[in-house]
N, C-alpha and C positions, 0 to 999 in steps of 0.2 A: 503494500500500500503506500501511496506518496504520503507526505507528512500531513497535507490538509486532508485526506480522506481518513487516515489514522486519528486525527482529532477529531473530527466529524463523529468516527466511529466510537472514541471515547465518551464524547457527550452524550451520545444517543443511547449508549449502553448504560451508563451511570445515571444520567438524569431524567431521561424519559422512561426507560425501562427497568429502572431501579435494580441493576443487576451488579453483582462484583466481578472485577476482571482480574486476571492474573497475567503478566506479561512475562513470557518465558525468552531466554537468549542463549545463543551458543556460547559455548565455552570459547575464551580466548586463543587457546591452544587446540590442535588438533583439527578444527574447522569442519570436521565430519558432521554428518547429520544422524548419526546413531543414537540410540537412546540415551547414552552415558554422555553425550556432548551438549545435552540441553539443561538449564537449571533456573529456577525461578528467580527473575531479576526484580520484577515490582508487582504489587498487587494493591487494588484499589476497590472502596465500597463508596457509595452514595454518600456516606458521612465520613468517610476517611479518605481523602483526595492528596494526603501528603507526598505520596510517592510518585504521584503524577501531574504534579502542579504544573511544572514546565512544560510538559507534552501538550497540556490543554490549552497552551496559548496566552494571549494576553486577556486581562481582566475583561476588557471589554468584550470580548467573543463569548465570554461565560454567560451563561443564564442567569438569572436572578438566583434562584436557588442553590445553583451551584456554588455562587460566590460566598455564600455563608452555611457551609454544611454542619448542621447540628446532629450529632450523634449520641443516642440515649440508651443506657442500660435500665432495664427495670426488674425488681425481684419483688414477689408477692408472697404474702402469708394469709392463706384463706383457709382456715379450719372450721369444720362443719360447726354450725351454729353461733359462730363468732363473725365480727364485723372483719371485713377485708381491708388489711394494711398493705400499702403500696409503697415501695422505696424506689427512687430513681437516682442516678447520677448521669449528669450530660457534660459535654464540652463541645466548643466550637473550634475547629481546626486552625481558624485564624488567630485565636487569641488564646493565651495561656491562662485559662481559668476552668475550675471544674464546679459545677453548678450541683449542689443536692437538695432533695425535698422529699418529705415522708408525710403520708396523710392516710385518713380513713376512706374508703369507697365504698359505692353501693354496688349491687349485683351486676350492672351493666358497665361499670368502670367509667361514669361520666367525667369524674375528676381527672382521672387518666388522660380521657380523650381531650378534654380542655387543656391539659398542660402541653400534649404534644402539639396541638394546635398554637398555643401561646408561643412555644419555643421555635416553630417551624421544624420540627424534626425530619430528617431525611434518612436515618436508617436506626432500628430498635434492635438492642441485643436482648435475647430471652433465653432461659434456661431451656436445655435441652429435654423435650419430653421422652423420658426414657421407658420407651416400650407401652406405657399406659396412656389412655386419653385422659389427659388433664382437662378438664373443663375450663378451668380459670385460665390456663395458658392459651386455649383454643378462644377465649373472649379477648384476650390483649392481642392475639393476632389477627382477629377480626376487625378491631378497631384500627390497627395498624394498616391492614389492608384497604379499609375504606377511606383512610388519610392519604393513601398512596405512600406509605412510608415502606422501605425495605426491611424484611426481618432478618435476622442471622442468628442461628441458634449456637450457643456457647455451652461447653460442658457444666454440669452443676458443680464441679470442683473451682470452677473460675469464679464462683459466687461467694466463696469463702473468705472469711475476713481474719484469718490467721495472721497475714503479714501486712495488711493494709494502714496500721498504724506506723510501721517503720518506711512503708513505701511513701506515704504522705509527709512524715517528716523529712524525707531526703528532698521531694519534690517542691514541697510550700516555701513561700520567700518569709513566711512568720517562722521567727527561730526557735519559738517554743515547740515542745514535743506535739506532735499532732494529738497526741491522746489527751491533751488538755483541753482542746478545742471543743466548743459546744456541739458543732456538726458532727464530732465522731459517737455521740451517744444514739444517732439516729442509726440503728443496726442494719436494717433492711437496705438503706440509702449507702452504707458503707460496703455491704456485699456486692451491690450494683456497681459502686466505684471500682472494687477490686477487678472485677470482669472488665470493666472498660479500660482501666490502666493497663491491663494485661493485653486485650484486643489492639490496642492503639501503638503497643510497644514502648510506651512513654518511657519506660525505665531504662531501656537498651541505650537512650541518648543521653550521654552525661551533660549535654548543653541544657537539658531540662531542668536539672536539680537546682533547687533554690529558685525557680523561675514562675512555678504556678501559684494562683491563688483559689482559695475555696470559699464559696458563699452559699447562702441557703436561699432557695427561691421558694418565695411566698405566693401560693396559690391564689390567695382570697385578693392579692393587691391588684388582680386585674379583673376585667369582666371574663367570665366564660364563655367560651364558643365551642359549639360541637361542628363535626364536618357538614352536618346539613345546613347549618347557618352559613357557613363558610361558602357552600354553594349558591343557596339560595340569595344570599348579599351580594353575589359575582364579587367577593373580596378579591381574589388574585387572579392573575390572567389565566385563562384554560387554553388547552393545546390548539383548539379550532378558533380563537378570538382573532377576530382580523383587525380591527383597529384599536389603539391604546385605550380609548375611553368605553371599551366594552367591560372592563373591570375597574373597581374602585383604586387599586393600586396603580393601573394604568393611566386614570384620570387626574391623581393627586400627584402622580412623581414628575415633578419638573425638577428633580435634582439634579446638581451638575456633578456630583462626585457619587463613586460606586459605593463609598461607606455611607453616604446619605440614602442612595435607595435601600441599601440593606436595611437601616436603621427605619426607614418608612414602613418596610414589610412588617417590621417587628412591632412598630407602634400600632399598625392596623389589626395585629393578632392579639396583642396585648393592650385594648383599651383601658383606660384608667378608672378606680373606683374613687378616688380621693377628690373632692370637690375642689381643694385649695388647689391641687397639683393641674387640675384641668383647667382651673383660671389662670393660673400661672403661665400656661403655654398659650391659652387664649390671649392674654394680654401681649405676649411676644409676637404674636401672628398680627394682632392687630397693628403693632408698631410697624411692621413692614407692609401691611394693607394702605395705612395712612400715607406712610412716606414712600411714594414711587420712586423717588430718585435712589433712596439707598437699597431697595429692594433690586432695581435694575442694576445698581453697581455692583451689589453683592453676586448677583447672577453672572453678569457678563464680564466683570473685571477679575475678580477674586475666586470664587469658588469653581468657576470652569477650569482653572489652573491647577487644581488640587489634585494629586494622584492618590492611589490607594495605599494610605498610610499604614493600615493594618498590615497588607501585603509586603509594603516596604520594610516593616519592622521585622515581618518574620524572615526574610530573607537576610536581614542583619544577624538574626538570632541564629539561623542555620549556617552562618558562614558561607552563603552564596552571593553575597552583594558584591557589587564592582563599584568602580569610582563613578560611572553613571548614576548608580543609586544613591551615593554620597552628594552628586551635584544637585539631584532631585529633592534631595531633603533640604540643601541648602536655598533651592528656589522657593521652597514653602516657606522657610524661614524669613527670607527678605520679604515676602509678603505679607506676613503678620501685621508689622507696623500699619501698613495701608489700610489692612482690615479695621485694625483698632481704629484708626483715624476716622474712618467713615461711621463707625459706631459712634464714636465721640462727638460727630457733627449734629445728632439728635438734639433739637432744640426743645422738644417737648418734654416737659418735666415728668409726666405721668408713665413716659415709656423710657426714660433715659435710666431711672434707678434698676427696672427689672433687665434692660439690656445689659447695664453695667455689672450687675451681679452675675447674670448667667454667662455673659460672652466676653465683655471687655476687659473684664479684671484677671480671669484665666487667660485669655490671649497675651494680654501683656507679660503676666507671670511666663509662659511658655516661650515668648519673644525673648525675655532676659536669660532665660535658660539656655535658650540656642544661640546667643551672642557668640560665646566661646566657639562653636562650631561653625558659624559664619566666618569668624576670623580666621580660623584654621585654613577653611575651603578658599578664602581670598588670598592667603598666603603661599598655599602649596598647589592650588589647581590653576591650570592655565585657562581662565575664562573666556579670553580671546578665541581659543581653538574651538570653542562650543559652537561658534557659526557654522563650522564645517563638521558637525559632528563627531568631533574627535575629543575624547575624554583623557587629558595627559596631565601629569605634573609639570610645574612651570619648570623651564630649563635653568633658571637662575638658582635653583635649590641645589644643584649637583653639577661640578664641572664638567663630567661626561658626559651629562646631558645637553649643557650649554653647547659642545662642541657639535653633539648631533644635529641640535635645534638649529646651528648656523647653516649647516649643511642643507638640511631640510629646507630653510628659508630661502638659499641659493637655489635649490632645484624647483620652488615653487616660483620664483621670478623668472626662471627659464621655462617654466609651463606656461606662464602667462604671455611671454613673449612669443612662443610658438602658437598660442591661442590668437594673438594679434595677426601673425604672419598667414594664420590658415583664413583668418577674416577677410585679410586684404585680397588674398589668393583667389578665394570664393565669391568674393564681393558680397558678403553678408555682414550684418552689422554685428558686433560683438555685445553680449548680454541682452541682445533684442531678438535676434534669431539665432546667432550662434553662441551656445553656452558650454563652458566647461566645468564638468561634474565629476564629482567621485562616485561613480557607480558601484554598488554593492557586489556585483559579480566581476564586472570588467575594470573595475579600480577607475583611475584618473582617465578620462577619454572626452570628445566633444558629443555635443547632441545638436541636431537641426531639427526644426518643426517637420511633419510629414509634408508639408506643402512644399518646402524648400529644399527637400533632399534629393531632387533630382540634379543638384548642380555636383553631387560627388560622383554621381554614377558614369562608369566609361572612364575614370581617372585613376590610374593604378595607384597612385601617391597614397589615396585614401581607403582604407580597409574597414568595411561595415561590421561592426559588433552584433548588433540585434536591431530589430524594428518593434518598438513598443507603442502604447497607445499614445503617449506623450512625444515622441518623435522616434527619429532614427539615431542611434549611436555609432560612431566611426572613430578612427584613431590614425595617427600617422607613424611612420618608423621612429622619427625624433622622440614624438609623444611616448610611444612604447618602451624607448629605452630610458625616459625620464621617469617614467611610470615604475619600472622595474627597480631602479635605483632608489626611488621613492618609499616603496613597498618594503625593500631590505633596510632601509634607514630608519622606517617607522618600527619595524619589527625590533630592531637593536634599541630602540628608544624604549618599547615597551617592556623588553626585556630588562634593561638598566632601571628601568623605575618601579620594577614589580615589588621589591620591598618597602620602597616609599609608598606605594599605593596601599600595600596590606597593613601600614600602620596607620595611614589615614581611615581605612575602613573601618580599622577596630577602634579607634578614637570615636568615629561616628556611632559605631555599634552601642557604646555605651549610653547613648539617648534614647535607646529603644523605649524605656518607660514613658519618656516624656513625649515621644511621636505617639504611642498609645493613647495617652491622654488626650493629647491635641486632636487625635483623630475623632475622639468621642464628642469633643465641643464643637468641632466643624461639622461632623455628621448631624448632630442636634440643630445647628445654625441654619444648615442646607435644608433639613426637613421643615424646619419653621417658614424658612423662605418660599419653600415649594408650597406650603399649604397657603401661603398669603398669594402667590402667583395663580393658583387655582381658583381662589376665592374672588380675584379681581378679574380673572380671564373669562369666568362661566359666562354663557350668554346672558343671564340676568345675574348680577353679583351676589356673592353668599352674604350671609349675616352672622354676627356673632350671638350665640344662643345662650340664654341664661339658664344656669344650672341650680337646680334646688338640692339642698342636702339629701344624702341617701335616705330612703324610707319616707320621705316626705314630697309634698308638691305633686303637681300635673304635668302632662305633656301636651302641651297646646303649640301647634305649628299652623302658621297662616300661609297661605298660597305656597303648599310645600311641592317640591318636584323630585323626581328620582335623577340624581347626578348625572348617572351614566346615560340615560333614556334620552335626556334633554339635550345631549352632546351629538345625537344621531343626525346624518344629513337628512334634509327635508321634513323635520320634525318641528311641530309648532306646540310645544307641550302643554297640556291643559293643567293649570295649578288647582289643588284642593286643600281644605283646611282639614285639621286633624285636632279631634277632643278627646283625649283620655283624661278621664276626671273620676278622681276615686269616689266611691259610694255613689256614682251619677251615671258615667258611662265608662267603665274600666274593660268591658268587654265588647267589642264591636262584631257584629254579624253583618257581612256585606253580600248582598246578591246582587244578580243582574247577569246581562248576556255575556256569552263566551266573547273574548277579545274585547269586552268594554271596559278593562282597566282595573279589575279587582285586583289581580295579582301584582301589577304594577304598584298600585295605591299601599298594600300592605308591607310589601318589600320596602319601597321607599321610607316608611316609617322606621324598619329595622336598620337601613343604611344611615339615615339622618341621626339615630340614637348613637350608631356605633361611632360616625364622623365627631359627634359632639364630644363623646367621652375620649376620643384620642387627642382633644385641644384643636380640631379644624373649625372653621367656620362652616355653615350649613345652608343648603339651599332652599331658603323661605324667605319671606319678608319679614317676619317674627318668628321668635321661637322660644320657648322656654321647656325645659326637660327635667324629669327625675332621673337619678342615677339608678341604672339597671345592673344587678348582679351577673346576667346573662341574657343572652338571647338565644331562644330555642327556636328552631324552624321545621315545619314538616311542608314540604313544597314540592310538587312536580313526581311524576311517577317515573321509574326507571328499573327495568327488570335486571335482575343478576343471574339468569339460568344457569350460567357456568358455575355459579358458586351455590347452585340449587336453592336461590332465594327468588320468588315471585314478587310481582310488582306490590300485592296486597301484603305480603309477608313484609317485605321492606317497608313498607307503610306503618304496618303495626311495629315493628321494632323501633322505628324513629319515634313514633307517638309514644310507646312505653318508656323510652329514654327520656321524653319530655316530663311526663306525669311523674317519673321518679326523680327528676333532676330540679325540677322548677321551683322556686320559692315564692313567696309574697312580693318579693321585688324584682322578679323576672318580668321579661316581655316575651310572650309565645306568640309565633306567626304560624297559622295552619292554612293551607290552601288546597282546597278541595279533598276533604279526609272522606274516605269510605266509598271510593269508587270502583274498586277492585273485587268487589263482591256484590252479591244481591241487594236491590234497592233496600229492601226491608232491614237487613243486617247492616248495612252502610249508614242508613238512618239513625238507627238504634245506638251505633257504635259513636258517630257523630254526636247524638244528643246526650248520651251519657258522658263523652269525655267533656262537651263543653260544660255540662252541669257541674262535674268534678273541678273544672277550673274555676267557676264563678263561686261555687259554694265551699271548696276545700282549699285549694291552693290561693284564691282571691288576688290573683295577679293582674296585671294589664296583660289584655291578649286581643288578638285579631282573627276571625275565621271568615274566609272568603268561602262560600258554599253555592251549590245548585239546589241542596235540599230546602225548598221555599218551606218545608214545614218547622224548619229549624228556627225561623223567625218568631214562634210562638214561645220561645225561651226568654223573649224580651217582657211579654205579658207576665211571666212566672215570676221574674228577678226584675222588676222595673229599676231598682236601685243599683244594679250592675250592668245588665244586658242592654245594648241600643241597637235598633237596626239602622243600616245605612245600604244605600243600594246605588249601583252605577246607572246614570239615566241613558236611555235610548229611545228615539223617537221612530214610531211606525207609520210611514206615510204611504198612500196607496200607488203611487207614481204612475197615476194614468193622466196626469195632464189635463184634468178637468173633463176628459171623455169617461162615457159611461162603459164599464165592462161588459163584454157579451156574455161572458157566464160566470159561475161560481170557480171553475179552474183557472179561469184568466185573472179573476180577481185575486185569488191565492197568488197567482205568479207574481202580480204586480205590486203585492204587498212588499214593501222595502223598509229594511230597519238602516237606521242613521245611529251610528254609536257617538254620543257626545262628550264621554270620556269625564263627565261631572259626577261627583259622589255628593249624595244628598240624604237627609233623614228619610226614614221610612222604608218600606219592603217593596221589591219587585216580585209581582205574583204570577210572572211567566216566565216559561223559558224560551230560549230563541235559538234553540239547536237546529231547526228545521231551516231558519233563514241563513245559517251559517252553512248547511248543505247546499242552499240555493247558490250562495255565494261562490262556491266551489264547482257549480254547474252539475250538480247531480241530474239524472235523467229525470224529465218531468213526471214520468210516471211513479217513479220511486218516492218522490217529494210529496205527490198528492196523496200515495198509500200511507207515508209517515204521517200527514196531517190527520187523515181518517183515523189511524190507529190511536193517534194522540189523544184526539178529540174523544175516543172511547175510553180512554183508560184515565184521563184528566178527572181528578175527583177532589182536588184541594180547595179550589176556590168557593165551590157551593154544593154541598151535597144534594141539593136538588136542581142542579143545572139540565136544562132539557136539551134533549138531542134533536135530531132531524123529525119534529112533529110527534114524537113519542110521549106518551103520558108519564108523569114524573115517576121516580123510582118509588116503589110502595113504602119504603123506610122513612120518607120524607113527610114531616107533619108542618111544614112550613104553609101548605095550601089551606089549612083551616083556620077558621076566625079564631080570635081570642077567647069568645064564649064557649066555643066547641071545646077547645083545648082545656079552658079551666074545668067545664064540666067533666069531661073525660079523665081528668087528673084526680078531681074529687071522687068519682066513682072508683077509681083503681086504688086510691088511698084507704077508701072504706073497706074494700073487700082485702087489702094487705093487711089492715089492722085486726079483721076478723081471724085471718090465716094466723097470725103471730099469737093471739089469745089462746087458738086451739093448739097449736104445737109446743107452746111453752107453759101450759097448764100443768099443776103438780102431779107428779106420779107418771107422767106420760115418757116414755123412752120409746122414740120412733125413728126408724131409718130414714135415710134421704128420700128412698123411693116412696115412703109411706106419706112424707112430707109433702112431696110433689103431687100425690094422688089427691090429698085433701085440698090442695090450691085447685086442681082441675075440677073437683066436685063444687067448690065454690063458685068458680067462674060459671059452670053450666047452670047453677042455681040462681044465677044472677041474669035475668033476661035485659034489664037495662044497660048493663055492663057490656054484654054480648053485642047489642045493637050499636053501640058508641064507635062513629067511626074513627076517632082517634086511638081509642084501644085497639081496633083491628090494625092500624098502621103500626103501632106499637109490638103488636102480636107477631106482624110480619118479620120483624128483625130476629 
């Protein structure tokens, strides 16, 4: 394979297919292809890319997820009759940190699912199932599978904690013994840490010793999201997403640095729960929304030129850094005073203090810390040579370097002379049409634009090297001789300066901790500026939402929009208000036609809530929100036959997770529940689930449905449930002409979707109209209409058909006097029957009681003759 094909193959295998990769190489000696000549050279997995980072190419070519691979090991303790305890340890390959967490979980492991989504895990290490079917491990695997995480099985022995204290003592920066750290009390998490350390081979590289940090991840610090919510809210880009704005990440990602893009993905999966922290971020975003010049300066002048500092620091830590990497760090360092000056120019006092605290003070400190590095680079590195993309030590630094540099300068002068001579000979302007360049393959040579290249054809003096998009490369015998001498001298120069370069790189490597901290601050700044950019450049600018303390307040949105939907081409988005008010309208039931906007309406509320808790502005004209502890969603139907899971089963699993995970502070979004089974079963489940949410969980919820009967829930629970419907207008489409027959009349009926959400219920379905839209055969549509009319019994039990008598069970046709008379007679008979069957000393069977009732009816001719009684009897 060519290098390009190989890199694409690696990306496809690791990031899209979640595969582990082994690279085998032939031994240096022998060169044979027998079995003995091959050995395992490198291995990689979605969460451990350390061996193949160079092969994957530049960061720009990497996918988002590849850039920050999180690998997690999990150990569970689930004894019969006891709560499930889960311990995890995780690491990011680009940062020397180990995170641990230990928590209680329910039988569907919803906390574990939230954790892997919060962290953006790419690979999960689980204990090997030793021949027996472990149900709990199977659940962990199923969650990993639904979240698109690769699973690697490790022997049970790897999860032992025998050596973990000793290993951590050697790895951690903290000079105390690892046994004294509070995190080591988490025994399950320590078992997971042991497996992860062994899998990553951290202990085999001495450069890791004393470099790691250990911290505890608090699951309750962030909003919980499950895999269904991730899909329902279109949080991250999918494999088939065409434009950027198809996902929330794509829409908000105006970051100029790789570290900023990664942090944005992390923030979207970790919405905050602390009101003070949310408002702190909002204040910073507002500063850049208000100050257009500051925002543009940050994006276009400063952040655009910041490289991936985490990746750079890692190169230094692994002793793979070159003089070019030192120069890149230097270029970041000299930019810091400019960033600080831009932030200091903010005149508005209400923004000055938060900006000073979050960025200016820290960046000023980093600038001071890197001052010595700047000084060293300016003293030792030849910065003038950077124009020719040469990274060399200054010749003044060493006598032998100075001599070689003098010869090189003389050669460059001779090359310039030859350049001008060729220009005169070919009658081409130097530096306008004839260029002298240092080509990566051909070395120093000349280039002509493709239009002018004809002048060197049929001239022996000029030898063509190659033709490329930007022109034709050629050389002369004089230039070739000069190039060879130049290459030889450059090689001598590089050999002579190797020791000095090594010293400079080692000094720069000591600044790694500063670089990592600086990367964190610049990433934060980048994301906040990106939020501000998205808020200002939306079709209608976003607003800052007001946040209520957790567990209090309502969610009221004015003119709310779906941020991704409004960005689609040729769409004029219809805004809608949202009112989720405690003890008044906490559970909204939305009915209406297909394609009328029900799904968009309920999803946009979830998206807006999530955006608000990440600190972003939201697509509304006014917004106030309560803080949700989790967003739980059940939307869309997707079969998983290959995994043996039907549409309905998948739906029930997701709903079960919602009912077990939700609290009174959650937001539940349910779209079309109960479609995968019979109408009666489906409605029964939809009603029971809705009633459970309203009466037991008592949280905010939205339920979009075609079960119009579900709207009766609002009558039973008027203080919680409220009906909304999406408006559709049905016109006859006849342009004032009289239709010729009923079939034509039905055909001409057209539905116009207005996408407005208004109070009340929609008491009819529009499925047949949708069938007409996609041009079903007329005969099929008419038959559907006829069958629907026969079955429709919701609006009125006494609906009249085509001239037929009303159903015998209906009493709507009788006058009030007739109904009252029949009721009185029936009541009198029932009281007699009750007195007879309940008299002392009687012990009657059910059949004997029924016979007594029949005898009483027969003995009462007035009751038998009553029309109302006859209708009731017919039931």
